[in-house]
N, C-alpha and C positions, 0 to 999 in steps of 0.2 A: 426248807423255808415254808412257813405256814401259808395257806391259801386264803387270801382276803377277798371280800365281795367285790363285785364289779363297781359298785358305787364308791367304795373306799378307795379303790385304785384310781377311779376317775377324779375323786377329790384330791388325791395325791398329785396326779398329773396337772390338775387345775392349779395347785400351789406352785408347781414349776412354771406354768404359764403365767401365773400372777407376777412372779419376779421378772420374767422375760418382758412382759408388757409394761410393767412399772419402769424397768430400766429404759425401755424404748420411749415411753410416753413422758417420763419425768423431765426430759429436756425441752418438751414443747412449751410449757408455761414459763420456762426460764429464758425464753427468747428475748424478752425485753431486757432482762438483767444481763444476759451474756452479751448482747449487742452493745450494752453500755459499758460493762466492765472489761470486755476483751476487744472493744473498738471494732465490732463486726457490723457489716452492712446486712440488709435482709438476705442478699445472695450468700454472704459468708455464713450466716446462720443456717440457711437452707443446706449448704454444703456439709455442715456438721451433722445435720439430720441424715443427709444422703450417704455419708460415710458408712454408717451402720448398715444400711440396707444394701448398698452396692457391694460391700465386703461380704455380707451374708450371701448375696446372690452368686458372686464369683466362687466362693468356697463351696456353696451348695452344689454348683455344677461340677466342680472338680471331685467332690466326694460321692456324687450320685452313683457311679458304677460300683462302689463298694458297700453301699448302705444295706443291701440285702444279704451280705455275706457273713454278718456277725450277729450275735445276740444283741437285741435292741436295748436291753437293760445296760449292758456294758458300754454301748455307744453313748447312751444318755448320760451315764455317770461321768464319762470322760469329757464330753462336750460341755456339760453343765459346770464342771470344775474349771474349764477354760473360760466360760462365761463369767464366773465369779472373779477370776483374776483380771479380766478385762474391765469389769465394773469397778474393781478396786483401783485400777490404773486411772480411770476417769477421775476419781476423787483425788488422786495424787497429781493430776495434771494442773499446770498453772499458766499455760499459754494456749492460744488457739491451735497452734500446730500440734502440741503434745495431746491436747484433747481430741483433735481430729484423729490422730493415730490410735488413741485408746478406744475411741468409738468404733474404729475399724476392727480392732481386736474383739470387742464385744460382739460386733456383727458376725464375725467369722465363726465364733463358737456358738453364739445364740441362734444363728440360722440352722446349724446342724442339730442343735438340741431341739429346736422347735419342730423341725421336720421329723426327727425321730419320735418325738412326743405324739405327733399326729398319726404316724404310722402305727404306734402302739395302740392308740384309740381304735384305729381301723382293725387291728388284730384282735383286740379284746372284746369289742362291742359288735354284736351281729347287726346286719343291715336294717332290720326292722326297728332297732332302737338307736341307730347311728346318729340321727339328727338330735335326739334327746341327749345322747352322750356329748355331742358337739356343743349343745346348749350349756352343759355344765362347764365344759372347758372355756367357752366364750364368756361365761359369767365371771371368770377370773379377770377378763378384760375390764368388765364393768367395775368390779371391786377395786382393781388397780386405779381406775379413774376416780372412784368415789372416795376411797380411803387413802391409798398410797400417794396419789398425785397431790391432793391438797396438803397432806402432811409433809411431803417432800418440798412443796412450795413454801410451806411455813418454815421448814428448816433453812431453806435458801435465804428467805427474807430475815430470819432471826439471826443466822450465822453468816454463812457464805454459800455460793452456788455449788461448791464441792460436796456439801453435807448430804444432799439427797443420794448421791452415788455411794457414799459410805453406808447409808441406811439400807440401800438395796443389797450391797455386798454382805452386810451383816445378816440380812434375812436369808440369803442364799445358803449360808452355812448349815442351819438346821434342816432346811428343805433337802439339801443334798444327803444329809444323814438319814432322813426319812425314806428317800428313794432307795438308798443302799439297804435299809432295814426291811422295807415293806414290799418293794416291787419285785415280783418273781422274774425268773428268766423268761424272755419272750423269743422263742426259737421256732415257732410253728411255721415260719416262712422258709426255714432252712432245708429245702428239699434239694435234690441233685441239680435241678436247673438253676436254682437261686445261687448255688455256689459258684456257678460260672458267671461271675459278675459282668464281665465285658460283653459276653454274648447276650445276656439278659438285658443289659443296658442298651445294646444296639437294637434289639427287638423292640424295646420301649420307644426308642427314637423313631422307629418305623411305624409305630402304632398311630393311625390317623385319629382315633378317638381320644387318645392321650394328648395328641397335639391340639385338638379342639378344646379339651379341658384346660390345657395350659393357657391358650388364648383367652378363654373365659376368665381364668384367674387374673391375667394381666389387665383385662378390661375392668373387672370388679375392683381391683386394687387402685387402678388409676382413677376410677370414678369416686372412690372414697378418699384417696390421699391427695387429690388435687388441692383441697383447701385446708387439710389438717395441719401441716407444718406452720402456716401463717395465721391460723385461726385465732390463737390467743393474742398475738400482736394486733390483728384486725379488730378484735373486740375492744381492746384498750384504746387504740389510736383512732379508729373510725366510729365504732358504736358508742364510745364514751364510757366504757365500763371502768370504774376505778381499779387501779392495779392491785390494791389490797383486797378487792372482791373477786379477783380472778379465780381463786380456789373454789368459789361457790359454783362456777361453771362445771368443773369436774366433779364436784360433790353431787350436784343435782343430776347431771347427766349420767354419772356412774350409778347412783341409786336407782334411777329409772331403768337403766340397762340391766342391773343385777336382778331386778324383779321380772323383767320381760324376757331375758335371754332363755331361761329354761322353758318358758311358755311358748316361745317361738319354735323351740326344738320339738316340743310335744305336738304343736300344730302341724309342723312339717311332716312328722311321722304319721299323723292321723289323716291329713288332707292332701298330702303330696308336696314334695320338696319344691318343685318348680312353681306351683300355684302360690305358695306362701312367699317364695322368693320374689315373684312378680309384684305382689302386693307391697312388700317391703321396699322394692326398688322405686315404685311410684311415690310412696310416702317419703322416702329419703330424698328423692329428687325435688319434690315440692319444698321440703324443709331447707335443702341446700340453696335453692333460689331465694328463699325468704331471707336467709342469713346474708348471702352475698350481695343482696340489693337492699339491705335494711336501712343503712344510714345510722344516725344516732338513735339510741334506744334507752329507755329507762332500765334500771337494773333488772326489774322483774321481767321485762321483755327479752333481755339477753338470756336470762335463766330459763325462760319458757322455751325459747328456740333451741337452747343447748339441750334441754331435756328431750325434745322431739328428735334432734339430730343424733344424739348418742343412742337413743332407743332404736330408731329405724335404720340409720346408716351402719351402726355396728351390728344390729340384728340381722341384716341381710347376709352376713357372713356365716350364720349358723346353717341355713339350708344350703348356702353356697359351698361350704366345706363338706357337707354331707354328699352333695352331688359329686364333688371332686373325689371323695374317698371311694366311691363306687365305680370310678372310671376305669380301673385296672384290677386284675386279680391280685390276691394276697401276695403271691410270690414276687410281684414287681412293686409292691406298695412302698417299700422303703426308698427305692430309687426314684419312684414317681413323686413321693412327698418331698424328696430332696430337690427334684426339679421344680416342683410346685413352689417350694420355699425360694428357690433361685429366681423363678419368674416373678414371684410376689415381691421379693426384696429389690431386685433390679428395677422393676417397674416403679415401686414406691420411691427408689432413689432418683431415677430419671424424672419422675413426676415432681419430686421435691425440687430438683434443680430447675425444672421447667417453670415451676411457680416462682422461684427466686429470680429467674430471668424475666418473667412477664410482669411481676409486681415491683414497683418502685416506690420510693418515699417522696412525697411532695415537700415543698419548703415548710409547710405548716406541720409536718410530721405524720400526715395520714398516708395510708397505703393506697396506691393508685392501681387500677385494673384488677382488683380482687373480684369484681363482678364477672369478669371474663373467665376467671378460674371456676366460678360457680357454674357458668354455662358449659364449660368444658367437662366438668364433673358429671353433669346431667346427661350430656350426649353420650359419653363413654359408658355411663351406667346403663342406659337403654341398650347400648350395643351388647353389654354383658348379659342382659336378659335374653337377647336373641341367641347368643352363643351358648347360654345354659340350656336352651331348648334343643341344641344340637349334640349335647353330650349324652352318650348311651351308657346305661348301667351294665358293667361287666361282672357284677356280683349280684346274685339273685336275692331279692328281698321278698317279704311275704306279700307285698302289694303288687309286685311284678311290674312296677312302673319304671320308666327310663330316667326319671329325674325326681 
């Protein structure tokens, strides 16, 4: 198999991440439509979002002992094929129950695929360029928001809510083919110790530094995900954004993030991951409070806040993921990334359900207690900053810093 450049392989992995994020995010702006057409409450819609993440978390934990025993290329190909089938099933679902089940299938395979992808980035990109590599992968998040989500929302409004899922499934087919054609075998982690999966996994569970890193990821995700599932309904019901303008939120926010994500990666490699992470946490917290306490806004005000939120709230994951990737040696990275995915997904699922429990709908149709979610997000985000400072690098970088 020909050897391709590091950047080409990162772009390929970013394409995989693009479809993952698009599948996960496309349901967010459909909240108002799904609640109307499937007779869902805010809590019922939050459960739809949570099904993906909770399923991904459970399956991620169950597969973690085996993640470092196989060629990562083969694992990615199999998991991504399952992700395609789950997404297709979402488009074929016609009731809330079947959609809930299909979202769980998507999460099961998407979680394994995402963890494998991050492990491959850690294997292919050296520590001194790790944050920049993560920036390229995270730019896929921004592009999914800027291009895919508005187009998916257009398809849902033009046809039916099922169409965005067919769109994502159609995209996954050529991406799988490119992974099969271009990605080389990734077997550098397959030493004798890695083949003893359960012993390695048990050692990982005893690793205090890995435990701190997992707690850090839980806090980071909770701080981000507290307001995400109900953000679109809040902007429509409380901030007064016209529903037909909702796609502009994701377009503006995604474009801003697409330009800034690689920049944040370079800054983290140059000036220190922890320092850039701290600056982004502060900026994201201020923006979160502004949104959650905004009241009614003109369209331009909603767009401005969305641009800041997507830029800083999503951007903090770039140095955050780089900190995580250095917490364990390469021979444990697959299992650790699977546990990281498990922690991330379970946390986002629980947080989503918590948001659905805290937020109710008033007789006038507005969401009540959304401001409390904003304060919860800020407190937990600041906790994630303290936890990040406690994570030690177990893979040497050219800077020699711990974060």
